[in-house]
C-alpha positions in Angstrom: -0.7 3.5 13.7 1.1 6.4 15.5 3.2 8.2 13.1 5.5 9.4 15.9 6.7 6.0 16.2 8.0 5.8 12.7 11.7 5.0 12.6 14.4 5.5 9.8 14.0 1.9 9.0 10.9 2.9 7.1 10.0 2.1 3.5 7.8 4.2 1.4 6.4 2.2 -1.5 3.8 2.3 -4.4 2.6 -0.4 -6.9 1.5 0.0 -10.6 -1.1 -2.5 -11.7 -2.8 -3.6 -15.1 -5.4 -6.0 -16.0 -4.1 -9.5 -16.4 -4.4 -11.8 -19.5 -7.3 -13.8 -18.0 -9.4 -11.0 -16.9 -11.5 -10.7 -20.0 -12.2 -14.6 -20.0 -13.5 -14.2 -16.4 -15.7 -11.3 -17.2 -17.2 -12.9 -20.4 -17.5 -16.6 -19.3 -17.6 -16.9 -15.6 -19.3 -13.7 -14.3 -23.2 -13.8 -14.4 -24.3 -10.6 -16.1 -27.9 -9.3 -16.0 -29.3 -6.2 -17.6 -31.2 -3.8 -15.5 -34.8 -4.9 -14.6 -36.4 -1.9 -16.3 -35.0 -2.6 -19.6 -37.2 -4.9 -21.9 -36.0 -4.4 -25.5 -33.6 -7.4 -26.1 -31.2 -5.3 -28.1 -31.0 -2.7 -25.3 -30.4 -5.6 -22.7 -27.5 -6.7 -24.7 -26.0 -3.3 -24.9 -26.4 -2.8 -21.0 -24.7 -6.0 -20.4 -21.9 -4.9 -22.8 -21.6 -1.5 -21.2 -21.4 -3.3 -17.7 -18.7 -5.7 -19.0 -16.6 -2.8 -20.5 -17.0 -0.7 -17.2 -15.6 -3.6 -15.2 -13.1 -4.4 -17.7 -11.7 -0.9 -17.5 -11.4 -1.3 -13.7 -10.0 -4.7 -13.8 -6.5 -3.5 -12.8 -7.9 -2.4 -9.5 -8.9 -6.1 -8.4 -6.1 -8.5 -7.7 -8.0 -11.6 -9.1 -8.4 -9.6 -12.5 -5.1 -7.7 -12.5 -1.2 -8.0 -12.1 1.6 -6.0 -10.7 4.2 -4.7 -13.2 6.1 -2.4 -11.0 7.0 -1.7 -7.2 8.8 1.4 -6.3 10.3 2.0 -2.9 12.3 4.6 -1.1 14.2 3.2 2.0 14.6 6.2 4.5 17.6 4.6 6.4 19.6 4.1 3.2 18.2 7.4 1.4 17.8 5.1 -1.7 15.3 4.7 -4.3 14.6 1.5 -6.1 12.2 0.0 -8.6 11.3 -3.7 -9.3 9.5 -4.0 -12.6 9.0 -6.4 -15.7 6.8 -8.7 -17.7 7.2 -11.6 -15.1 5.2 -10.6 -12.1 6.4 -13.5 -10.1 10.0 -12.2 -10.4 8.8 -8.6 -9.5 7.1 -9.8 -6.4 10.1 -12.1 -5.4 12.6 -9.1 -5.7 10.4 -6.9 -3.6 9.8 -9.7 -1.1 13.6 -10.6 -0.9 14.2 -6.9 -0.1 11.7 -6.9 2.8 13.1 -10.3 4.1 16.7 -9.0 4.2 15.5 -5.7 5.9 13.6 -7.3 8.7 11.6 -5.0 11.0 10.8 -2.4 8.4 7.8 -0.1 8.4 5.9 0.1 5.1 4.2 3.5 4.3 2.2 4.4 1.3 -0.8 6.1 -0.1 -3.9 4.0 0.3 -1.4 1.1 1.3 -4.1 -0.5 3.8 -7.0 -0.2 1.3 -5.1 -1.0 -1.9 -1.4 -1.6 -2.3 -0.9 -4.2 0.7 -4.2 -6.2 0.0 -3.4 -6.2 -3.7 0.2 -7.4 -3.2 -1.0 -10.0 -0.8 -3.5 -11.1 -3.4 -1.1 -11.4 -6.3 1.4 -13.3 -4.0 -1.5 -15.9 -3.3 -2.3 -15.9 -7.3 1.4 -16.7 -7.9 1.7 -19.1 -4.9 5.0 -17.7 -3.9 4.3 -17.2 -0.1 4.0 -14.1 1.9 7.0 -12.2 3.5 6.9 -11.7 7.3 6.5 -7.8 6.7 3.2 -8.5 5.1 1.7 -11.4 7.3 -1.3 -10.2 9.6 0.0 -10.3 13.2 1.0 -7.8 15.9 4.5 -7.3 14.4 3.3 -6.1 11.0 4.1 -2.3 10.6 2.0 -0.7 8.0 1.2 2.9 7.7 -1.3 4.8 5.3 -0.5 8.5 4.9 -4.3 8.8 4.3 -4.6 8.4 8.1 -2.9 11.8 8.7 -6.0 13.4 7.3 -8.7 10.8 8.4 -9.4 11.2 11.9 -12.9 9.6 11.4 -14.6 7.8 8.6 -16.5 10.9 7.7 -13.4 12.9 6.8 -13.3 14.8 3.8 -9.7 15.9 3.7 -8.3 12.8 2.0 -7.3 13.2 -1.6 -5.2 11.9 -4.4 -1.4 12.1 -4.5 -1.8 15.0 -7.0 -4.0 16.7 -4.5 -1.4 16.4 -1.9 1.3 17.6 -4.2 -0.8 20.6 -5.2 -1.4 21.5 -1.6 2.3 21.2 -0.8 3.3 23.3 -3.7 5.4 20.6 -5.3 5.6 19.0 -8.7 2.6 16.9 -9.5 2.6 13.6 -11.3 2.7 13.4 -15.2 0.2 11.3 -16.5 -2.3 9.1 -14.6 -2.7 5.5 -13.5 -5.5 5.1 -15.8 -2.9 5.1 -18.7 -0.9 2.6 -17.1 -2.3 -0.2 -19.5 -1.3 1.9 -22.5 2.2 2.4 -21.1 2.4 -1.4 -20.5 1.3 -2.2 -23.9 4.3 0.1 -25.3 6.7 -2.2 -23.3 5.4 -5.2 -25.4 7.1 -3.5 -28.4 9.9 -1.8 -26.7 11.2 -3.2 -23.4 12.9 0.1 -22.6 9.6 1.7 -21.9 9.5 0.2 -18.7 11.8 3.1 -17.6 8.7 5.3 -18.2 6.6 3.2 -15.9 9.3 3.1 -13.3 9.7 6.8 -13.6 5.9 7.3 -13.0 6.0 4.9 -10.0 8.9 6.9 -8.3 6.8 10.1 -8.7 4.3 8.6 -6.5 6.9 7.5 -4.0 8.4 10.9 -4.0 5.2 12.7 -3.3 4.5 10.4 -0.4 8.0 10.7 1.1 7.8 14.5 0.9 4.4 14.4 2.6 5.9 12.1 5.3 8.8 14.4 5.7 6.8 17.4 6.4 4.5 15.6 8.9 7.4 14.4 10.8 9.1 17.9 10.8 9.1 19.1 14.5 7.8 22.5 15.0 10.6 25.1 15.6 11.1 25.9 19.3 10.3 29.4 20.4 13.3 31.5 21.3 13.5 33.0 24.9 12.9 36.6 23.5 9.6 35.6 21.9 8.5 33.7 25.0 9.1 36.5 27.3 7.3 39.0 25.1 4.4 36.7 24.8 4.3 36.5 28.7 4.5 40.4 29.0 1.5 40.7 26.6 -0.4 38.2 28.7 0.4 39.9 32.0 -0.8 43.3 30.3 -4.0 41.7 29.5 -4.5 40.3 32.9 -4.0 43.7 34.4 -6.8 45.4 32.4 -9.9 46.3 34.4 -13.0 44.2 33.9 
């Protein structure tokens, strides 16, 4: 995607995910577990399998078939407006976001790791909930999705991509408070106090704000040189050309 083609009809977005209620059932009953081949002791085999289960369970929120979306944050450039869709009802969260996309046809979606995570995950959860896919997310030549990591990854070997906090630090702006690893704990608090969703929405907006600022700086045109600077440069270059070999 050519970043120069981005229009004001751009939506910066981010999603927050947790493991879903059925993830542990899948891990315990439907996934085949096998201890490492070099382990012979039965007790150690059981412990190794348990460690594998716990490790995957801790990452369940990263897989659409094991997780759920609890919050989607957006910033619509054209409208200069932030908005978050969140709640316990994932189908409602997705529907509200999809409705927004359908109303604002032709938008470009931009996010951090959007092509590797946010978009595939969102599509997966839409499939899981059987609610259909909005036109903005359907795979065709009209789909316009941008990943800010592409700014720093001219090749698959690039070492210049990082986390949003890495980018925030590099830009000298406020870093995020907390970590996505704590999202499950934050969500568990909403089961006791629904107003705690405001904390999740605030965290999600922080991600969107960092992405938005990165995009703004990338799109900022280089200031034109004034005539005096140009002439001074040309005079220096002429003097260098006149030097004897």
